[in-house]
N, C-alpha and C positions, 0 to 999 in steps of 0.2 A: 197632627201637623199637615198642612196642605202646601203643595208646591205651586209656585207662580211661574208659568212658562210662557215663552213667546208663542202667541197663537199663529195659526195658519194665516199668512199675509196675502194670499191670492196668487193667481197664475203669474209665474216668472219672477215673483218676489221671494227671495230666499234669505234675506238678512235685513237687519234694521240696526239703528243706532239708538242707544239710550239717550233720550232728550233730557228728562229730569224726573226724579222721584217726587211724588206729591207728599209722601210720608217718610218719617224717619224710623229706624229700628226701635221697637218698643211702643210705637204709636198704636192705639186701638183702631181697627178698621171694620167697616160694615160690609155686608155682601153687596157686590156690584159697585162699590165705591171705587172711583178711579185711583189707581195706585202709581202708575208710571206711564210716561209718555214715550212712545217709540216713533222715531223718524225713519220712514222708508224712502226709497227713491221716487215714490209717487205721492204719498200723503203722510200726514201725521195722525197716529191713532193712540188711543188711551187703552191701557189694559186694566180691566176691572178686577176687584178682589173676588176670587172664586168662593171664598167663605169668610165668615166673620171671625174675629179673634184679634191677635196682636201681631204686628209685623215683626218677624224675626230677622234672621240674617239677610242682608242685601248682597246677593252674589255678583250681579252685574252693575257696575257703578256708572255714573253719568259719563257719557262720551264713548263708552265701550260699544263695539260692534258685536251683535249676537245673531245667531242663525235661528231659523224656525225651530221651535221645540226646546231651545236652550233654557236652562234654569235661570230665572231672574232673582228669585228670593223665596222666602218661606213665610207662611202664616201659622203661628202657634195658636192652637185652639184655646179659648177661654182668656182669662186675664193674663197680664204680663207676669213672667216668672220672677220670683224674688232673686236679687243679685247673688245671694249666697248659694242658692240652689242651681243657678245656671251652669257652673262648671261641672257639677255632678251629673246634671241632665245631659250636657254635651258629651261627657265621657261615656255615659250609658248608651247614648244614641250612636256614638262612634264604635262602641264595642259590639253592638247588636249586628250591624252589617258584617263586621269582621268574622263573627262566629258563624254567620250564615253564608259566607262567601264560598263559591265553588272552589274545589281543589284545583291547583295548577296541574296541567298535564305533564306527566313524566317525560323527560327529554328523549327517552329511548322508544317512546310509543310512536309509530308511524302516523302521519296525518291522513285523513280521509281525502280522496281526490277532490271532492267539492270544496273542502276547506283549503286545500292547496291552491285551487283555482281562484277562490275569492281572495286569498292572501296575495296572490300575484297581481290580481287586477286592482285591488284597493291599496296595496302597499302597507297593509297592517300585518305585523309579524304575529303569526298564530301563537308563538311561544309566550307572548305578552297578554294573551286573552285567557281569562279564567274559564275552565271547561266545566260544563254541567252534565256531560255524558258519563258513562260507566268508567270508573277508575280515573275520573278527572279528564276524560277525553274532550277535546274541543270539537263541538258540532257546528254544522252549517248555521244553525240558529244563533249560536254564540258569536260567530263571525259577523252575521248580519246585525246583531245587537251592538257589537263593537263599532261597526261602521256608522250606525245611527247615532251612537253616543258621541263619536268623533265629530259627526256633522253638526250635532246640536251644541257642541261646546263653544263658548265665546271665542271669537276670532279677533286677533289684534287689529287695532285701528291703523297702525303704521303700514304704509304701502312699501313695496320693494323700492330701494333707492333709485333704480333705473327708471321707474315710472313717475317719480316726483320731480316736478319742475322747480329748481332752486334758483333764485335770483341772486345777483351779486349784492353785497351790502351797500346801503346808501351812505353818502357822506354824513358826517355827524350832524351838521346843521339840518339836513333834510330828514334824517332819521328821527330827530326830536319832534318833527311835525307830522309824522306818519302814525297811522292807527292800524294795528294788526288784528284782524278778526278771523277766527276759524270759520272756514266754509261750512255751511250746513250740509247735511247729507244730500238733501234735494239738489243743492247747487253743485255739489261734487258729481252727482249722477248725471245732471243735465250736461255738465262739461264733458264727462266721459262719453255719454251716448252721442252727443253731437259730433264729437271728434271721431268716434267709431263709424258714424254714418259717412263722414267725409272720406275716411280711409277705405270703406268697403264699397259704397255705391258709386256708380259712374254718374255723378249728379251734375246736371246743368239746368238752366232756367230759360224759359221762353216767355216773351212778353206780348201783351196786346193792350188795347184800351177800350173802355166801354162808355158809351154816352148814357148817362144816368137820368136823362130828361123824363122818360116815360115812367120809370120806377119811382122817381121822386114825385111826379104828378099823381100817380096812383096812391102813394103813401099819404100825400097831403089830403087827398080826397077822402080816404077811408080811415085815417088813423084814429079819429075820435069815435066813430061807430065801432071800429075794431076793438079799441080798448074798453068801451062800454060793454060789448058782448063777451069778450074773452078775458077781460081782467088783466091784460098785459099789453105793453106798448108794441106798436108795429114798427119794427126796425128794418134793416136791410138784410140781416143774416138769414131770415126765413126765405127770402127770394134767392139769395146766393146758394143756400143749401139745396133748394129744389132745382135750381139751374144746374148745379154740379151733379146731382143725382141723375138727371136726364142725360147729361153729357157722359157720365160714367156708363150708363146703359148703352150708349152709342159706341163708346170706346172702352171696352171691358179691360184692356191691358192696364189702364190707369188705376183700376180697382183690383189689380193682381199683386202678388208678391212672390219672391223666389224662395224655394225650399230645397236646398241642395242643388240637384240638377233638374228639378221640376219647377214649373210655374203653377201657382194656385190661383185660379180665376174664381173670384167670390161673387156669387149671385145674390148678394145681400149688400145693403148700403148703410154701414155704420159710420157716421161722419163725426170726426173729432173736431172740437171747437176750442181753439187756444184761448185760455183765460189768464190774464196777468194777475198775480197776487203779490203781497209784500215778501213772500218767501221764494218767488220765482214763477215761471210759466208752468201751468198745468193744462192738460188736454182731456177734459171729460168727453165722453162719447155718446152721441145721440143715436140710438139703435133703430134700424129699419125705417130710415127716413123716406123711403119710397112709399111707405104706408102712412106717413104722417102728413097732416095738413100744415100750411104755413103757420097757422095759429098754434098747433101742437109744438112745432119747432121753436117758435118764439117763446112760448111758455117754458119749454125745456131748457133753452139757453139762459133765460132769465133766472131760473131756479139754480142752474149750475153756477152761474156767476155769483149769486148770493152765497151759496154754500162753499164755493171755492175760496172766497175771501174770508169766510169764517172758519176755514179748515175742516169743514164737515163732509167733504166728498168721501165716498167709499172707494176702496181699491177696484172693485169690479166695475165701477162706473168709468174707469179710466183705461180699460183694456178692451181689446178686440176691434179697434177702429180699422176701417179699410181705406180711408182718405181723410185728409185734414184741411181745415180752413183756418187761416190766421189773419187777423185784421190789424195791421200796423197803422191804418189810417186814423184810428181813434187817438193815436199819440202824435199825429201830424206827418207820418211818413208818406212821402210822395212816390217812392219806388224802392223796392228791396228784392233780395234773392233769398227767400225762406229756405231753411234747411229741412230735409226730409225727416219725418217722424217714423223711425224704423219700427217694424220692417215694411212699412208702407212704401209704395212706389211713386206717390204723387202728393203734393201739397199746394194749395192755392193761396196766394198772398193778395189780400185786399189792401187798398191804400186810400189816401185822402181824396175826397171829391173836390176838384178845383175847376173853376170856370176858366175856359180857354177858347180862343178864337178858332173855329173849325170851318172848313170849306164844305158847305151843304148846298148841293144843287147849283154849284157855280157861284154861290154867294158866301160871304164870311158871316158866321153867326157865333154868338157866345153860347157855349154849351157846358153843362156841368160834366166833367170827364173824370174818369178814374182809371189809373193804370192797373192792369192785372198781371200777376206773375205766376207762372206754373213751374215749380221746380220738380224734376222727375228723374227717375233712375233709368238711364239709357240702356242698361242691361235688359230691362223689361219692356220699355216703351220706346218706339222709334220716333224720330223727329216728326214725321208726318202725323203720327197718332197724337203726339203732344200738342202740335199746332192745331189740329182739327178739334181736339178736346176744348182748347181755350176759345176757339172760334164759336163752338157750340154754346159755351157759357156766355159769351158776349151776345150771341143772337138771342138767347133766352132772356137775358136781362134787358136788352134794348127793345124787345117786343114781349112784354110780360104775358100777353094772351097765350103765347106758346106754352107757358108753364101751366096755365089752366087747361088748355086743350091737349097737353102731353104731346107736343109736336117735336 
């Protein structure tokens, strides 16, 4: 018999929700065949069968929340057991662990100091832990194993009543025309994390506008030869990413984050790019953008976009970002105040390019303009630094030669 357990989900991801089982108990399974879909707060992943055989008991049902390492189900080796033999086999398997179970520690035996300490810190009563030491004594190892077991047990989906927002019932006529749909785990986590950021960070937004004339002219001039050489379209994100990286080098506070009473300044530039999917917004991370060309960035973003919409992003591709760019302009947004992507201290909002009359050298000219928004954590970044950062981005975009010359 082989156990099916929740795999390691990646940094900072400790639990998942059972999306759906692809097989029923008694179905034959092959090695590496997808068995169950898990929804985390970042991506949806499939757990493959660790061995071939027949799917036995399903421990974690659809909709349950499970921690890393939790038991999901079991695979019985070989063909499905006959119905008549199943109860006997179950009884035998239940009896075997009971016979081998460690003795309970006698109540009059004093606990070791290490056991008492772990019991006090974890809240687990040592009297309930089977001891494997001499005369059934509970050891430090027994306590650590009990903590691990408790952590890996399925946790209930229901939240404490105080944290659940409950609405008053609708009138009967309106209720008949409403549709109630359970929030996905991704949407629940997005809601929780965005509210946590608002409650924690001293967040505010500064604005500027950028004349896109030169960037658009460069793009129009080179887009065909660019696509022919690099195999991907030349968009605006490559320019914006490089412009932000240069500005981050000038204003390092925007690339920093708070850790307790320390500030962590990051001398690397991992840029998160917000991508909309039918399940919600995800933010894959392009690493070391200071070492990437505009072509590398465009190809990376295109690949992330395709795989995000297909649900094929990996968890480690969505972690470790130092700054985020989000583009509401593709949906027609003219101006917005983006919310920080914790624990980052800055996020740049791009918007729709719109022709507007501008005063240029004493004359009114029609120019393609875009509003830029920088939301930032005022605990880390001063107003002067935030404004200077956004002006640097504006200068880099209005004079693209600065990007090439690293000015």
